[in-house]
C-alpha positions in Angstrom: 104.0 128.2 103.8 103.9 126.6 107.3 107.1 125.9 109.3 106.6 122.2 108.8 106.2 122.6 105.0 109.4 124.6 104.8 111.4 121.9 106.4 109.8 119.2 104.3 110.7 121.2 101.2 114.3 121.7 102.4 114.6 117.9 102.9 114.0 117.4 99.1 111.9 114.3 99.3 112.3 113.6 95.6 115.9 112.6 96.3 115.1 109.9 98.8 114.2 107.0 96.5 117.6 107.1 94.9 119.3 107.0 98.2 117.8 103.7 99.3 118.4 101.9 95.9 121.6 100.3 97.1 120.1 99.2 100.3 117.3 97.5 98.4 119.7 95.6 96.1 122.0 94.6 98.9 119.1 93.4 101.1 117.5 91.4 98.3 120.8 89.7 97.4 121.3 88.8 101.0 117.7 87.3 101.0 118.6 85.4 97.8 121.4 83.7 99.7 119.2 82.9 102.6 119.9 85.8 104.9 117.4 88.5 105.8 116.2 90.4 108.9 113.3 92.8 108.8 114.7 94.9 111.7 118.1 95.3 110.0 116.3 96.3 106.7 114.2 98.9 108.5 117.1 100.4 110.4 119.3 100.4 107.2 116.6 102.2 105.3 115.9 104.8 108.0 119.7 105.4 108.5 120.2 106.0 104.8 117.2 108.3 104.5 118.5 110.3 107.5 121.9 110.6 105.9 120.3 111.7 102.6 118.2 114.4 104.4 121.4 115.5 106.2 123.2 115.8 102.9 120.3 117.8 101.5 120.1 120.2 104.4 123.9 120.6 104.5 124.0 121.2 100.8 121.3 123.9 101.2 123.3 125.5 104.0 126.7 125.3 102.3 125.6 126.6 99.0 123.4 129.2 100.7 126.0 130.8 102.9 128.5 130.8 100.0 126.0 132.5 97.7 126.1 129.7 95.1 122.3 129.4 95.3 121.3 132.6 93.6 119.0 134.0 90.9 121.2 132.5 88.2 120.5 129.0 89.4 118.1 126.9 87.2 116.9 124.3 89.7 114.3 124.7 92.5 114.7 127.6 94.9 116.4 126.5 98.1 115.3 127.2 101.6 118.2 129.6 102.5 118.1 131.2 99.1 114.4 132.1 99.5 114.7 133.1 103.1 112.2 130.5 104.2 114.8 129.1 106.7 117.6 131.2 108.1 121.2 130.1 108.3 121.1 129.6 112.1 117.9 127.7 111.9 119.3 125.4 109.2 122.5 124.8 111.2 120.4 123.8 114.2 118.4 121.5 111.9 121.6 119.9 110.7 122.8 119.3 114.2 119.5 117.6 115.1 119.7 115.5 112.0 123.2 114.4 112.9 122.0 113.3 116.3 119.2 111.3 114.7 121.5 109.7 112.2 124.0 108.7 114.9 121.3 107.0 117.0 119.9 105.1 114.0 123.4 104.1 112.9 124.4 102.8 116.3 121.1 100.9 116.6 121.7 99.4 113.1 125.3 98.3 114.0 124.2 96.8 117.4 121.3 94.9 115.8 123.4 93.6 113.0 126.6 92.7 114.8 126.0 92.7 118.5 128.9 92.2 120.8 130.3 89.1 119.0 131.4 90.9 115.9 133.5 93.7 117.4 135.7 94.2 114.3 132.8 94.6 111.9 131.1 96.9 114.4 134.2 99.0 114.4 134.4 99.1 110.6 130.8 100.1 110.3 131.2 102.7 113.0 134.0 104.3 110.9 131.9 104.0 107.8 129.0 105.7 109.7 131.2 108.6 110.8 132.6 108.9 107.3 129.1 109.0 105.8 128.1 111.8 108.1 131.2 113.8 107.3 130.8 113.2 103.6 127.2 114.3 103.7 128.2 117.6 105.4 131.5 118.4 103.7 130.1 118.2 100.2 129.4 122.0 100.3 130.0 123.1 103.9 133.4 124.7 104.8 136.3 126.1 103.0 137.5 122.6 101.9 134.1 121.4 100.6 134.9 118.6 98.2 131.9 119.4 96.0 133.7 122.7 95.1 136.8 120.8 93.9 135.1 118.3 91.5 135.2 115.3 93.9 131.5 114.9 94.4 131.2 112.1 91.9 133.9 110.0 93.6 132.1 110.2 97.0 128.7 109.5 95.5 130.1 106.4 93.7 131.7 105.2 96.9 128.8 105.8 99.4 125.7 105.4 97.2 127.2 102.4 95.3 130.0 100.4 97.0 129.2 101.2 100.7 125.4 101.1 100.1 125.1 97.8 98.3 128.1 95.8 99.6 127.8 97.3 103.1 124.1 96.5 103.4 124.8 92.9 102.3 127.4 92.5 105.0 125.0 93.7 107.6 123.1 90.5 107.1 125.7 88.0 106.0 128.7 89.3 108.0 131.0 88.9 104.9 131.6 90.4 101.5 130.4 88.4 98.5 131.4 88.8 94.8 127.7 88.7 94.0 127.4 92.4 95.1 130.3 93.9 93.2 128.7 94.5 89.8 125.4 95.9 91.2 127.3 98.1 93.6 129.4 99.6 90.8 126.3 100.0 88.6 124.2 101.8 91.3 127.2 103.9 92.1 127.6 105.0 88.5 123.9 105.8 88.1 124.0 107.8 91.3 127.0 109.7 90.0 125.0 110.2 86.8 122.3 112.0 88.8 124.8 114.3 90.3 126.5 114.9 86.9 123.1 115.7 85.4 122.4 118.1 88.3 125.8 119.8 87.7 125.2 119.9 83.9 122.0 121.8 84.6 123.8 124.2 87.0 127.1 124.7 85.0 126.6 128.4 84.4 125.7 129.4 87.9 128.3 127.0 89.4 131.0 128.5 87.2 130.1 132.0 88.2 130.2 131.0 91.9 133.5 129.2 91.7 131.9 125.9 92.4 134.3 123.8 90.4 132.3 120.7 89.9 133.6 118.0 87.5 131.2 119.4 84.9 132.7 122.9 85.2 136.1 121.4 84.8 135.2 119.2 81.8 132.9 121.6 80.0 129.4 120.8 78.7 130.3 118.5 75.8 132.8 116.4 77.7 130.4 116.2 80.6 127.8 114.7 78.1 130.3 112.0 77.1 131.1 111.3 80.8 127.3 111.0 81.4 127.0 108.4 78.6 129.8 106.4 80.2 128.1 106.5 83.6 124.6 105.6 82.5 125.5 103.3 79.6 128.3 101.7 81.5 126.0 100.9 84.4 123.5 99.3 82.0 126.3 97.1 80.7 127.4 96.1 84.2 123.8 95.2 85.2 123.3 93.2 82.0 126.6 91.4 82.6 125.4 90.6 86.2 122.1 89.3 84.9 124.0 86.9 82.5 126.6 85.8 84.9 124.2 85.1 87.8 121.2 83.9 85.7 119.0 81.4 87.4 115.5 82.2 86.0 113.7 84.5 83.6 112.7 86.6 86.6 116.3 87.7 87.0 116.0 89.8 83.8 112.9 91.8 84.8 115.2 94.8 85.3 115.6 95.0 81.5 112.3 96.9 81.4 114.1 99.9 83.0 116.6 100.0 80.1 113.7 101.6 78.1 113.5 104.9 80.1 117.3 104.9 80.6 117.9 104.6 76.8 115.4 107.4 76.2 117.2 109.5 78.9 120.5 109.1 77.1 118.9 110.2 73.8 117.4 113.3 75.5 120.8 114.3 77.0 122.4 113.8 73.6 120.0 116.1 71.9 119.9 118.7 74.7 121.3 122.2 74.0 119.6 124.0 76.9 120.7 123.1 80.5 117.3 124.2 81.9 115.6 121.3 80.0 117.7 118.8 81.9 115.9 119.4 85.2 113.0 117.0 84.5 115.6 114.3 83.6 116.9 114.3 87.1 113.7 112.8 88.5 113.5 110.4 85.6 117.0 109.1 86.1 116.7 108.9 89.9 113.4 107.0 89.7 114.7 104.7 87.0 117.6 103.8 89.3 115.1 103.2 92.1 112.9 100.9 90.0 116.0 99.1 88.6 117.0 98.2 92.1 113.6 96.9 93.0 113.2 94.8 89.9 116.7 93.5 90.1 116.3 92.6 93.7 112.9 91.0 93.4 114.0 89.1 90.4 116.4 87.1 92.5 114.0 86.5 95.3 111.2 85.1 93.2 
């Protein structure tokens, strides 16, 4: 494998569509209300992708140096685990990624708010620093919150509330009630992806003292929690479609309820954590297409 291929693999490209789901919805809702800027959209997408890649590299590094990624793990072999990338090389890559993210975030804040919206610029600067810290501290360090069962909370906050509501504010410069239900729904679906990942890895995480929420709850209660996350998000999106209905196009997202419902049935019937791995991609892509259909449905 070439050096370039190793880094592409470590970036975990299959996780990227999920990361931009909130940006898509927030941007489309802003366009629905008459606000859109192509440069803001581009910078928001690039910043989010950079943050997700940072999170993936930091997760690889954190779990790698702690020994959590080992032969007991069911998911794909990680870069540090396989020896494809050494710990010092990964740490250097993380530092470069942080620098890129900072540049993108500053450019986004400047283009969105300029000098005339100093308070909003300051708020988003804090959010940017918080996002970078959250991406790194999930598994890195002695106080990594992913090892204390707090990953779901941070995913809900940053992939849901900050992503959807924050991206809307980038265009409109104010919070709108229109974004609340979609933000919560995307946050819950994103937490569902993390929960599914942790359900798959419950055995190896438990052995490595990675006390995810799934490890704390146990497999059966984690399943119930998963139904609440995915089923609850579907109810919130449906409620959103009803409350803000303006045309049949608004309900195009209902198509995605088919794969989401099938996913819930699969999880319900599952008795082997290894078989949950393909469901990760299905749930992540379902969330991505839900965001596209929901967003486009309000622009048409």
